[in-house]
DSSP file (Angstrom, degrees, kcal/mol; ACC not computed):
  #  RESIDUE AA STRUCTURE BP1 BP2  ACC     N-H-->O    O-->H-N    N-H-->O    O-->H-N    TCO  KAPPA ALPHA  PHI   PSI    X-CA   Y-CA   Z-CA
    1    1 A M              0   0    0      0, 0.0    53,-1.2     0, 0.0     2,-0.4   0.000 360.0 360.0 360.0 140.4    0.0    0.0    0.0
    2    2 A Y  E     -AB  22  53A   0     20,-2.8    20,-2.8    51,-0.2     2,-0.4  -0.964 360.0-160.6-124.4 143.4    1.2    3.6   -0.8
    3    3 A I  E     -AB  21  52A   0     49,-2.4    49,-2.9    -2,-0.4     2,-0.5  -0.967   6.5-152.1-124.9 128.8   -0.1    6.7    0.9
    4    4 A I  E     -AB  20  51A   0     16,-2.7    16,-2.2    -2,-0.4     2,-0.4  -0.922  13.8-173.7 -98.6 129.5    0.0   10.3   -0.2
    5    5 A Q  E     - B   0  50A   0     45,-2.3    45,-2.5    -2,-0.5     2,-0.4  -0.977   2.8-167.5-120.9 132.5    0.0   12.9    2.5
    6    6 A E  E     -AB  17  49A   0     11,-0.6    11,-2.7    -2,-0.4     2,-0.4  -0.964   0.7-166.7-122.3 135.3   -0.2   16.6    1.6
    7    7 A M  E     -AB  16  48A   0     41,-2.7    41,-3.0    -2,-0.4     2,-0.5  -0.980   4.5-163.1-129.6 135.1    0.4   19.5    3.9
    8    8 A Q  E     -AB  15  47A   0      7,-2.7     7,-3.0    -2,-0.4     2,-0.5  -0.958   6.1-170.5-118.8 121.3   -0.4   23.2    3.5
    9    9 A T  E     +AB  14  46A   0     37,-2.8    37,-2.2    -2,-0.5     2,-0.4  -0.939  12.9 161.0-116.3 120.7    1.2   25.9    5.6
   10   10 A T  E >  S-A   13   0A   0      3,-2.2     3,-1.9    -2,-0.5    34,-0.1  -0.996  73.1  -7.7-140.3 133.1    0.1   29.5    5.6
   11   11 A A  T 3  S-     0   0    0     -2,-0.4     3,-0.1     1,-0.3    -1,-0.1   0.850 129.1 -55.5  49.3  35.3    0.9   32.1    8.3
   12   12 A G  T 3  S+     0   0    0      1,-0.2     2,-0.5     0, 0.0    -1,-0.3   0.573 114.1 118.3  80.0  10.5    2.4   29.3   10.6
   13   13 A V  E <   -A   10   0A   0     -3,-1.9    -3,-2.2     2,-0.0     2,-0.5  -0.941  49.7-157.9-107.7 126.6   -0.9   27.2   10.4
   14   14 A T  E     -A    9   0A   0     -2,-0.5     2,-0.4    -5,-0.2    -5,-0.2  -0.872   6.3-167.7-106.6 131.5   -0.6   23.8    8.9
   15   15 A A  E     -A    8   0A   0     -7,-3.0    -7,-2.7    -2,-0.5     2,-0.5  -0.907  14.0-142.8-112.6 143.2   -3.6   21.9    7.4
   16   16 A L  E     -A    7   0A   0     -2,-0.4    -9,-0.2    -9,-0.2     3,-0.1  -0.929  12.9-140.6-107.3 126.0   -3.3   18.2    6.5
   17   17 A V  E     -A    6   0A   0    -11,-2.7   -11,-0.6    -2,-0.5    -2,-0.0  -0.613  42.2 -87.7 -74.9 138.2   -5.2   17.3    3.3
   18   18 A P  E     -     0   0A   0      0, 0.0    -1,-0.1     0, 0.0   -14,-0.0  -0.284  51.5-113.9 -49.7 131.2   -6.9   13.8    3.8
   19   19 A A  E     -     0   0A   0    -14,-0.1     2,-0.4    -3,-0.1   -14,-0.2  -0.260  25.8-145.6 -72.5 149.3   -4.5   11.2    2.8
   20   20 A T  E     -A    4   0A   0    -16,-2.2   -16,-2.7     8,-0.0     2,-0.3  -0.925   9.8-147.2-115.0 145.9   -5.1    9.0   -0.3
   21   21 A T  E     -A    3   0A   0     -2,-0.4     2,-0.4   -18,-0.2   -18,-0.2  -0.867  11.6-172.2-115.6 149.6   -4.1    5.3   -0.6
   22   22 A Y  E     -A    2   0A   0    -20,-2.8   -20,-2.8    -2,-0.3     6,-0.0  -0.994  21.6-153.6-136.2 140.0   -3.1    3.3   -3.6
   23   23 A A  S    S+     0   0    0     -2,-0.4     2,-0.3   -22,-0.2    -1,-0.1   0.842  84.5  56.5 -79.4 -29.5   -2.4   -0.4   -4.1
   24   24 A E  S  > S-     0   0    0      1,-0.1     4,-1.7   -22,-0.1     5,-0.1  -0.836  74.2-139.8-112.9 142.5    0.0    0.1   -6.9
   25   25 A R  H  > S+     0   0    0     -2,-0.3     4,-3.2     1,-0.2     5,-0.4   0.968 102.1  55.6 -67.9 -53.6    3.3    2.1   -6.8
   26   26 A N  H  > S+     0   0    0      1,-0.3     4,-1.9     2,-0.2    -1,-0.2   0.882 109.9  47.0 -48.9 -48.4    2.9    3.6  -10.4
   27   27 A A  H  > S+     0   0    0      1,-0.2     4,-2.3     2,-0.2    -1,-0.3   0.902 112.6  49.3 -54.6 -44.0   -0.6    5.0   -9.4
   28   28 A A  H  X S+     0   0    0     -4,-1.7     4,-2.1    -3,-0.3    -2,-0.2   0.900 110.8  49.9 -66.9 -42.5    0.7    6.4   -6.2
   29   29 A E  H  X S+     0   0    0     -4,-3.2     4,-2.3     2,-0.2    -1,-0.2   0.838 108.6  53.5 -63.4 -35.4    3.6    8.1   -8.0
   30   30 A S  H  X S+     0   0    0     -4,-1.9     4,-2.1    -5,-0.4    -2,-0.2   0.935 110.9  44.5 -66.1 -47.7    1.3    9.6  -10.5
   31   31 A A  H  X S+     0   0    0     -4,-2.3     4,-2.0     2,-0.2    -2,-0.2   0.829 108.3  58.1 -67.1 -30.1   -0.8   11.1   -7.9
   32   32 A Y  H  X S+     0   0    0     -4,-2.1     4,-1.8     2,-0.2    -2,-0.2   0.947 111.1  43.9 -58.5 -49.5    2.2   12.3   -5.9
   33   33 A H  H  X S+     0   0    0     -4,-2.3     4,-2.1     1,-0.2    -2,-0.2   0.799 109.6  54.2 -68.8 -31.1    3.4   14.2   -9.0
   34   34 A A  H  X S+     0   0    0     -4,-2.1     4,-2.6     2,-0.2    -1,-0.2   0.900 109.2  49.8 -68.3 -39.7   -0.1   15.6   -9.8
   35   35 A A  H  X S+     0   0    0     -4,-2.0     4,-2.2     1,-0.2    -2,-0.2   0.872 110.6  50.0 -69.5 -34.2   -0.3   17.0   -6.2
   36   36 A L  H  X S+     0   0    0     -4,-1.8     4,-2.4     2,-0.2    -1,-0.2   0.866 105.0  56.2 -67.3 -36.4    3.1   18.5   -6.7
   37   37 A A  H  X S+     0   0    0     -4,-2.1     4,-1.0     1,-0.2    -2,-0.2   0.968 110.7  45.9 -54.5 -52.5    2.0   20.1  -10.0
   38   38 A A  H >< S+     0   0    0     -4,-2.6     3,-0.8     1,-0.2     4,-0.5   0.936 110.9  53.9 -61.6 -40.0   -0.9   21.7   -8.1
   39   39 A A  H >< S+     0   0    0     -4,-2.2     3,-1.5     1,-0.3    -1,-0.2   0.897  98.5  62.8 -54.8 -42.4    1.6   22.7   -5.4
   40   40 A A  H 3< S+     0   0    0     -4,-2.4    -1,-0.3     1,-0.3    -2,-0.2   0.827 113.9  33.2 -57.5 -36.8    3.9   24.5   -7.9
   41   41 A V  T << S+     0   0    0     -4,-1.0    -1,-0.3    -3,-0.8    -2,-0.2   0.266  94.9 122.5-108.2   3.7    1.2   27.0   -8.7
   42   42 A S    <   -     0   0    0     -3,-1.5     5,-0.1    -4,-0.5    -3,-0.0  -0.285  60.7-140.7 -69.8 155.9   -0.5   27.2   -5.3
   43   43 A A        +     0   0    0      3,-0.0    -1,-0.1    -2,-0.0     2,-0.1   0.451  69.2 113.8 -89.4  -7.0   -0.9   30.3   -3.4
   44   44 A V  S    S-     0   0    0      1,-0.1    22,-0.4    -5,-0.1     3,-0.3  -0.413  71.3-131.0 -66.3 141.3   -0.2   28.5   -0.2
   45   45 A Q  S    S+     0   0    0    -36,-0.3    21,-3.1     1,-0.3     2,-0.5   0.967  93.9  15.2 -65.9 -51.9    3.1   29.6    1.4
   46   46 A V  E     +BC   9  65A   0    -37,-2.2   -37,-2.8    19,-0.2     2,-0.6  -0.965  69.4 179.4-123.1 117.6    4.5   26.0    1.9
   47   47 A H  E     +BC   8  64A   0     17,-3.1    17,-1.8    -2,-0.5     2,-0.3  -0.901  10.2 177.9-120.3 105.8    2.9   23.3    0.1
   48   48 A A  E     -BC   7  63A   0    -41,-3.0   -41,-2.7    -2,-0.6     2,-0.3  -0.757  12.8-165.5-117.0 156.9    4.6   19.7    0.7
   49   49 A V  E     -BC   6  62A   0     13,-2.7    13,-1.9    -2,-0.3     2,-0.3  -0.997   5.8-165.7-136.9 134.3    3.7   16.4   -0.5
   50   50 A V  E     -BC   5  61A   0    -45,-2.5   -45,-2.3    -2,-0.3     2,-0.5  -0.967  11.2-152.4-128.1 139.0    5.0   13.0    0.9
   51   51 A L  E     +BC   4  60A   0      9,-3.4     8,-3.8    -2,-0.3     9,-1.1  -0.963  26.8 177.3-104.6 117.2    4.8    9.5   -0.6
   52   52 A L  E     -BC   3  58A   0    -49,-2.9   -49,-2.4    -2,-0.5     2,-0.2  -0.779  23.9-137.4-116.9 162.7    4.8    6.8    2.2
   53   53 A D  E >   -B    2   0A   0      4,-1.8     3,-3.0    -2,-0.3   -51,-0.2  -0.657  45.4 -88.5-106.9 174.3    4.6    3.0    2.2
   54   54 A E  T 3  S+     0   0    0    -53,-1.2   -52,-0.1     1,-0.3    -1,-0.0   0.665 126.4  58.7 -56.8 -19.8    2.3    1.2    4.8
   55   55 A H  T 3  S-     0   0    0    -54,-0.2    -1,-0.3     2,-0.1    -3,-0.0   0.465 120.1-105.7 -91.2  -3.4    5.1    1.0    7.3
   56   56 A G    <   +     0   0    0     -3,-3.0     2,-0.2     1,-0.3    -2,-0.1   0.457  69.4 148.1  92.9   0.6    5.5    4.8    7.4
   57   57 A N        -     0   0    0      1,-0.1    -4,-1.8    -4,-0.0     2,-0.6  -0.504  50.5-123.4 -69.5 137.1    8.8    4.9    5.3
   58   58 A T  E     +C   52   0A   0     -6,-0.2    -6,-0.2    -2,-0.2     3,-0.1  -0.701  32.8 174.5 -83.3 120.2    9.1    8.0    3.2
   59   59 A L  E     -     0   0A   0     -8,-3.8     2,-0.3    -2,-0.6    -7,-0.2   0.842  69.5  -5.8 -95.5 -32.6    9.6    7.0   -0.4
   60   60 A K  E     +C   51   0A   0     -9,-1.1    -9,-3.4     2,-0.0    -1,-0.4  -0.977  64.5 173.3-149.6 152.6    9.5   10.5   -1.9
   61   61 A R  E     +C   50   0A   0     -2,-0.3     2,-0.3   -11,-0.2   -11,-0.2  -0.972   6.7 156.7-160.9 153.3    8.9   14.0   -0.6
   62   62 A D  E     -C   49   0A   0    -13,-1.9   -13,-2.7    -2,-0.3     2,-0.3  -0.966  14.2-159.9-169.8 163.2    9.1   17.5   -1.9
   63   63 A Y  E     -C   48   0A   0     -2,-0.3     2,-0.4   -15,-0.2   -15,-0.2  -0.971  15.1-137.7-148.2 157.8    7.8   20.9   -1.4
   64   64 A Y  E     -C   47   0A   0    -17,-1.8   -17,-3.1    -2,-0.3     2,-0.5  -0.982  14.0-164.6-116.1 136.6    7.1   24.4   -2.9
   65   65 A E  E     -C   46   0A   0     -2,-0.4     2,-0.8   -19,-0.2   -19,-0.2  -0.983   6.5-160.5-114.3 114.7    7.8   27.5   -0.8
   66   66 A H        -     0   0    0    -21,-3.1     2,-0.4    -2,-0.5    -2,-0.0  -0.856  12.5-177.0-104.5 111.0    6.1   30.5   -2.3
   67   67 A V        -     0   0    0     -2,-0.8     2,-0.2     1,-0.0    -2,-0.0  -0.867  35.1-107.8-110.3 140.0    7.8   33.8   -1.0
   68   68 A A              0   0    0     -2,-0.4    -1,-0.0     1,-0.1   -23,-0.0  -0.452 360.0 360.0 -67.1 136.7    6.5   37.2   -1.9
   69   69 A E              0   0    0     -2,-0.2    -1,-0.1    -3,-0.0    -2,-0.0   0.403 360.0 360.0 -98.7 360.0    9.1   38.8   -4.3
């Protein structure tokens, strides 16, 4: 089993998006990259996505931090 967990932080407050689960790794990685694509253009200050296995091991993680220019 593979789990996608997404976190969105603005003004020091973090919200956890409900986790999604996948039976197959390719489907999970597709969802992981889709979430990151949305995070890239998000207005959220820090938008992070983590791909975990059922043991809680981190398989992939990345984030976008949007800072006012």
